[in-house]
Every structure is written in C-alpha cells, then in structure tokens.
Steps between C-alpha positions, in 0.01 A plus 500: 500500500516874461772756448539820701698793364747675730513871427484643149698421185833684497725613216846346543664570161459806280709780349278810496772751409572339165338411170626147578233438760325174407560187713337161447511119536650460850607209719588484869716271715630466853880504485717276718596797722134574574462799270213520251602553137260625232597490133322643198549646154561867571601841367283443194293754307207273424373143474717430194814708456875430472596655833392229747752367755474225762532680833505404868401674825544378858306531824648437846176571689248248362389714210447828684775680306716414197823614342487670164509243216846409369570351156599131472435421130517771233556372146466721189151348459180532705556300820157395621352265768733465799512180706703411807610179673736430788726196542764377740632724778533821299398430140243717319386471137324777307319422172361710215433484125495741207361549150640578156537854369230419244252407773577815697456726198167340416350489849621809685198687634613863490785731398621275220753760384679489835501118513602459138785749532650276768427178309688644202817481713460127579701286259422160351790354699363639827155355431650160415709505820231601747167384355339235721393408851784619723625438852778610731636379836607654830715296739482736798129527574421757233763758597702467178424335166722299267573644155407177318157514342348161414237418237220257588301278260178591686343808654247565778408814696618391845794278404614175662389329819734370772432133578554326834806320360665837434456490122338772290202399284402733217170433326450738208381550145752439223645836394419624150764709324266610221223654713253229403324187615731216399420174324621316810383756755480331841572521872798304629676434832873553541743460786737796542854434624593811704871417478534469122183692410394219267139396445428124482178389328262286708167475316209685343142568599232354266332745266141602569264369232293815463453764229354847482410659167661208321838532670648294786498686831831640623661341808752732667625666820490196732603483863580179686537409867611189690238355734580337837459151348759576231250552215544804278192709429494755218253773403501609133368811329270392216359754257314515173482757224304813414250708701362328808768234476552216744723611788520235769711256703559129447672267748734204453691273740827307475566207734851421374694822542393673179563225244132432429189710566128434517258633240431864595158565654317832514461651849343841421226618268589593142545871577580499872870592494867407468800457531542342842763474770490209747606517865466252789414672829636364829143404596491253211273717284607514136467853360467599135487872418410622151404809302145572381467680165123534484331776699541564783870455423739393772654214698319189627599208721398135503572269794525125538495289817569176309813602306324593180240226468228762554513879508307767689503780239403864444655661808564864408830650611478822294249614236563870448703494177361733229581260213636154422869597516527326835604172659793260538467467880758312707474413870718426803428440869599757760651412837166536679326256265326765291567525126642764270403507132672722243340583166494772236230746402401862551235693685406749227483472122741788443772352723766249391501153651684449829592209726266474795457269795211392719537326836227255600422192705303179466196481728350158578 
C-alpha cells in the first residue's frame, strides 16, 4: 500500500495578532450532525506556560474552512492535550490535563517573568481544585458545554474511544499530581459513564520489562480502538531517558473488553516515533499516525491490512518541521473516502507552533 497526499498542509488554528499564539496537541472527530470538530490546546505562549486552554473549531465543508477556536476548558492551570469523543445522538466529550504551578515555573521555555507573574495569582486552593486530567460534556452536538468539570484517574492525548455498544472506553496513564513518575505508574482502562461522568476501572496493561540508563522505560500517551471482531487494540508511547532516548510505539490487545491485556510488543524501531492515533478506514485498513522527532521531523503513517497483526510502516505524510516540537496526529475519514489528519508543528524556527491538517488517501 501507498499513501497519496491531497494538496498541501494547511494551517487551521493560530492566533497571529497576539502573544498567545502557540497551539498544540490536537484531536479531530466527525460530529453526529456531520460537522468536523478539531480540538487543541490553544492561546498559549509556548510549549510550557500557564495560559493554555482546550479549544474547539468546526468545519461544515469537509475541512476546507474552520471557525475560529472557542474555549471549552480553561482552568487556572495550563490546560494541555485536547481529546474528543462523541456518544449517543448528540453527546460530545472534550478531555485535557494540566500541571502544577511548580512544574510550570521550572519548565517554561521563555518569558518566565510573564508566566510567573500570572502563576503568582493562582492560589493553593485553585490548584487543589483543578489539578488533574479533566473532561467536560456537551449534550447538543458541541453547541453548548456543561459547567461541570470532571477529573479523570487517567490521561491520554486523544481521550476516550466510542465502542459499538455505545460505551466510552478511556485507556490512559495514571495521572501524577507531583510531576513525577510514580511508584505504581501504569496504563489502565476505564469505562466512562456519560450520564454521571463517573469513571469505572476495568483493568491495566502489563508493564514493559525494559530499562534505559538503569531506569524503567516510561509508558504513556496510549490510544485504543475497537476492531470489527470486538477486540481492543492499543498503541502506547514508550520512551527512555537522556540524549538519543528510546521513542517508539508498543502494541497490546484486549479480548475481553479491557479487563485484561496482552504483553505489549514493539511495532516501530527504538527511535522511529510516537505517540500514535488509531483509525479504522471504511476499506478495512487500520491506520496509525504518529509524530517523528528525529530528522527529518514530521508526521508518518503505518497501515495494516490484518487489523494490526503486521504493519506497513514509514509512509511520510509531512516532513518539513524545523525541529522536534511536532506531532500528535489524529485522523478521520472524509465523505469521499479520503482521510484528514490534524497535527501540530510549524514551518519555520522563528514561528510558534500551529494546528495544521493534511488530506490524503490510501492507494492500493
């Protein structure tokens, strides 16, 4: 199989008239009314800063044009990765997560005085209230959003997956409130009740028995999908530590609805890219898109004709990023059978990151 790009990559979210002009970590979904919705962390100043918000933009013409991004989640903390899932006739769920004030002060990339001046206004009580992996519901197809903000025990870039039985499955890494790798750091599956907002624990994915520089590798940022036979397949970001670290994807399968999972197996080379988003095309081809953070930086695609048993890898969707601040692709199918992938990155070193899209098709 091959992929064929349709047109050129296009910027679909930015804010060029403002200092708050950094957008990253997007997801995309087809809403029940046929519109396309793209979410991201937007109106930021940089990769780490306290000003991030989970925002949403809509397209009514198959990704040709979009509305300006509107805010859905805006806590006093840095609202990061935005995920989206639909459920029922009109239900939409937006997910995000944030970090402590301490983490933001220690990791902001530029203009620390500006960031710290804002962080000085955030109270201990506000941090305790809002710190975590967050989510919010719409009951009218994404037109309005409920005030209630829920806290999840797990986090992942693209959020939950809608199953054929109508339930929402969320596979994510356990959230750490102290900015660190935890003693019981793991990836777990939960079922989300869209009525009550509650998360019910199902099971956990086995740890990978691998170390780099004397430390266990980090498993994080998973995405899961339901296959036609009812199995659940999950791709996991796995990374090591230090310069030239491992940065790859492992795969695991559940045959009992998320209660138990197979031992994760590596599907890419040690430095070939991550994290992944899974999508099943109407042709039966399973698509996994992922970011590449070794030069040339960009977005790659792997395809499977046998539902993940084997993968045809290294298809290049975009490789023009000037540095490794790029990735987190997410894909949907358009009405004509072609695909649309959103991701973040920038064209020139001096520009902030933006949300971009690339249309493409699978060629037999």
